[in-house]
Backbone as CSV, one residue per row, in Angstrom:
resi,resn,N_x,N_y,N_z,CA_x,CA_y,CA_z,C_x,C_y,C_z
1,MET,8.776,5.898,0.006,8.159,4.728,0.403,6.745,5.086,-0.146
2,ASN,6.297,6.212,1.553,4.979,6.400,1.035,4.406,6.861,-0.569
3,GLN,4.839,7.959,-1.054,4.941,8.377,-2.428,4.722,7.959,-3.425
4,LEU,5.771,6.608,-3.566,4.951,5.243,-4.715,3.596,4.760,-4.274
5,LEU,3.751,3.932,-3.055,2.476,3.525,-2.680,1.457,4.387,-2.671
6,THR,1.453,5.825,-2.915,0.546,6.313,-3.316,-0.163,6.767,-4.585
7,GLN,0.714,6.848,-5.614,0.886,6.578,-7.037,-0.193,5.928,-7.284
8,ILE,0.639,4.836,-6.712,0.050,3.206,-7.179,-1.254,3.198,-7.394
9,ALA,-1.600,3.926,-5.520,-2.820,3.353,-5.421,-3.623,4.781,-6.365
10,GLN,-3.451,5.665,-5.820,-4.398,6.985,-6.837,-4.633,6.427,-7.759
11,SER,-4.219,5.672,-8.566,-3.817,5.442,-10.684,-5.085,3.902,-10.947
12,LEU,-5.355,3.613,-9.322,-6.110,2.295,-9.397,-7.537,2.486,-9.153
13,VAL,-7.878,3.301,-8.088,-9.138,3.827,-7.467,-9.800,5.101,-8.703
14,ASP,-11.369,5.198,-8.307,-12.208,5.522,-9.263,-12.111,6.916,-8.198
15,ARG,-11.358,7.389,-6.865,-11.520,8.324,-6.333,-10.476,8.948,-5.301
16,PRO,-9.428,9.228,-6.386,-7.929,9.102,-5.916,-7.522,10.588,-4.585
17,GLN,-8.680,11.077,-4.157,-8.533,12.425,-3.232,-8.749,11.336,-2.160
18,ASP,-9.412,10.234,-1.580,-9.450,9.750,-0.689,-8.267,8.876,-0.103
19,VAL,-7.485,8.809,-1.057,-6.056,7.742,-0.812,-5.224,8.099,0.178
20,ARG,-4.839,7.633,2.065,-4.306,7.841,2.008,-3.425,6.816,2.535
21,VAL,-2.061,6.967,3.013,-1.143,5.936,3.499,-0.416,7.120,5.281
22,ASN,-0.748,5.721,6.078,0.076,6.134,7.051,0.920,5.451,7.783
23,ALA,2.254,5.764,7.709,3.630,4.953,8.105,3.631,4.818,9.796
24,ILE,3.510,3.307,10.107,4.238,3.365,11.148,4.985,2.918,11.628
25,GLU,6.202,3.721,12.056,7.532,3.326,12.946,8.008,2.249,13.396
26,GLY,8.302,0.969,13.883,8.878,0.365,14.631,10.330,0.690,14.393
27,ASP,10.599,-0.059,15.914,12.177,-0.963,15.729,12.731,-0.536,14.205
28,HIS,12.731,-2.555,13.556,12.749,-2.866,12.826,12.131,-2.723,11.565
29,THR,10.713,-2.587,11.766,9.411,-2.903,11.122,9.065,-1.408,10.803
30,THR,8.308,-1.049,9.688,7.737,-0.201,8.772,6.152,-0.368,8.764
31,VAL,4.896,-0.697,9.044,3.423,-0.825,8.875,3.121,0.448,7.783
32,LEU,2.947,0.099,6.812,2.414,1.465,6.043,0.819,1.071,6.134
33,GLU,-0.600,1.913,6.512,-1.753,1.274,6.370,-2.201,2.138,5.096
34,LEU,-2.485,1.809,4.199,-3.125,2.357,2.664,-4.922,1.716,3.082
35,CYS,-5.313,3.511,3.232,-6.894,4.101,3.253,-6.973,4.417,2.317
36,VAL,-8.314,3.801,1.669,-9.063,3.982,0.326,-10.497,4.089,0.894
37,ALA,-11.604,4.716,-0.233,-12.648,4.465,0.041,-13.082,3.147,-0.144
38,LYS,-14.245,2.991,0.800,-15.325,1.906,1.182,-15.450,1.153,-0.703
39,GLU,-15.873,1.798,-2.098,-16.460,0.919,-3.241,-15.070,0.824,-3.684
40,ASP,-13.502,1.783,-3.646,-12.153,1.393,-4.303,-11.919,-0.005,-3.705
41,ILE,-11.706,-0.517,-2.453,-11.057,-1.626,-1.400,-10.998,-2.924,-2.791
42,GLY,-12.100,-2.950,-3.148,-11.815,-3.990,-4.028,-11.149,-3.866,-5.131
43,LYS,-10.736,-2.386,-5.900,-10.187,-2.449,-7.150,-8.402,-2.279,-6.337
44,VAL,-8.089,-2.467,-5.490,-7.249,-2.261,-4.278,-6.597,-3.323,-4.050
45,ILE,-7.645,-4.600,-4.039,-7.254,-5.615,-4.180,-6.538,-6.539,-4.792
46,GLY,-7.688,-6.317,-6.211,-7.743,-7.161,-6.822,-8.446,-8.907,-6.864
47,ARG,-8.384,-8.837,-8.653,-8.793,-10.815,-8.499,-7.700,-11.656,-7.240
48,GLN,-8.323,-12.083,-6.446,-7.852,-13.311,-5.911,-6.509,-12.852,-5.120
49,GLY,-7.028,-11.176,-4.719,-5.684,-10.610,-4.182,-4.379,-10.328,-4.823
50,ARG,-4.473,-10.530,-6.464,-3.184,-10.118,-6.861,-2.590,-9.192,-6.988
51,THR,-3.314,-7.847,-6.853,-3.473,-6.691,-7.120,-2.314,-5.953,-6.054
52,ALA,-2.937,-6.744,-5.101,-2.488,-6.215,-3.560,-0.814,-7.185,-3.039
53,GLN,-1.348,-8.196,-3.271,0.180,-9.025,-3.643,1.448,-8.032,-4.160
54,ALA,0.835,-7.707,-5.497,1.791,-7.333,-6.147,2.539,-6.225,-5.740
55,MET,1.922,-5.338,-4.853,1.678,-4.241,-3.836,3.207,-4.312,-3.062
56,ARG,2.521,-5.820,-2.508,3.170,-5.404,-1.205,4.705,-6.036,-1.989
57,THR,4.721,-6.831,-3.256,5.881,-7.211,-3.628,6.942,-5.506,-4.086
58,LEU,6.647,-5.421,-4.590,7.047,-3.712,-4.621,7.795,-3.690,-3.855
59,ILE,6.822,-3.216,-2.584,7.276,-2.403,-1.280,8.243,-3.569,-0.868
60,GLY,8.070,-4.441,-1.062,9.330,-5.335,-0.305,10.474,-5.333,-0.836
61,ALA,10.928,-4.782,-1.647,12.078,-4.882,-2.423,13.063,-3.424,-2.613
62,VAL,11.372,-2.286,-2.342,11.721,-1.377,-2.222,12.942,-1.129,-0.391
63,SER,12.071,-1.881,0.061,12.392,-1.606,1.494,13.429,-2.592,1.858
64,ALA,14.229,-3.528,1.088,15.224,-4.512,1.129,16.428,-3.544,0.535
65,LYS,15.887,-2.578,-0.896,17.090,-1.573,-0.622,17.689,-0.311,0.715
66,ILE,16.444,-0.598,1.705,16.655,0.379,2.356,17.213,-0.336,3.384
67,LYS,17.074,-1.836,4.060,17.719,-3.320,5.024,16.287,-2.271,5.601
68,ARG,14.965,-3.250,5.593,14.226,-1.983,6.438,13.041,-3.441,5.942
69,ARG,11.916,-3.838,7.395,10.932,-4.601,6.564,9.396,-3.803,6.842
70,THR,9.347,-4.089,5.532,7.945,-2.866,5.916,6.508,-3.808,5.265
71,VAL,5.777,-3.699,6.012,4.300,-4.887,5.722,3.358,-3.458,5.110
72,LEU,2.639,-3.539,4.888,1.518,-3.209,3.559,-0.100,-3.787,4.540
73,GLU,0.053,-2.841,5.487,-1.925,-3.359,5.629,-3.020,-2.243,4.905
74,ILE,-4.003,-3.189,4.077,-5.162,-1.975,3.076,-6.457,-2.123,4.622
75,VAL,-6.377,-0.746,4.600,-7.384,-1.020,5.445,-8.965,0.435,4.867
76,GLU,-10.160,0.095,5.791,-11.306,1.153,4.488,-10.805,2.761,4.985
């Protein structure tokens, strides 16, 4: 799942070398923190949050397949 999110984010931003994904594992939930450069944060979020919502939908579909809840957080 980390690789999927990294690949998607790197294709959206101008500075793909600054993209990092940190996974914080819990009992039933995994939190994925997407870190991008400050000037690329708008590209990852998209207009009215549509790009971020699309990424959350994809992550949700993958996590449903493995029967685990996954939350995506975008940080600078």
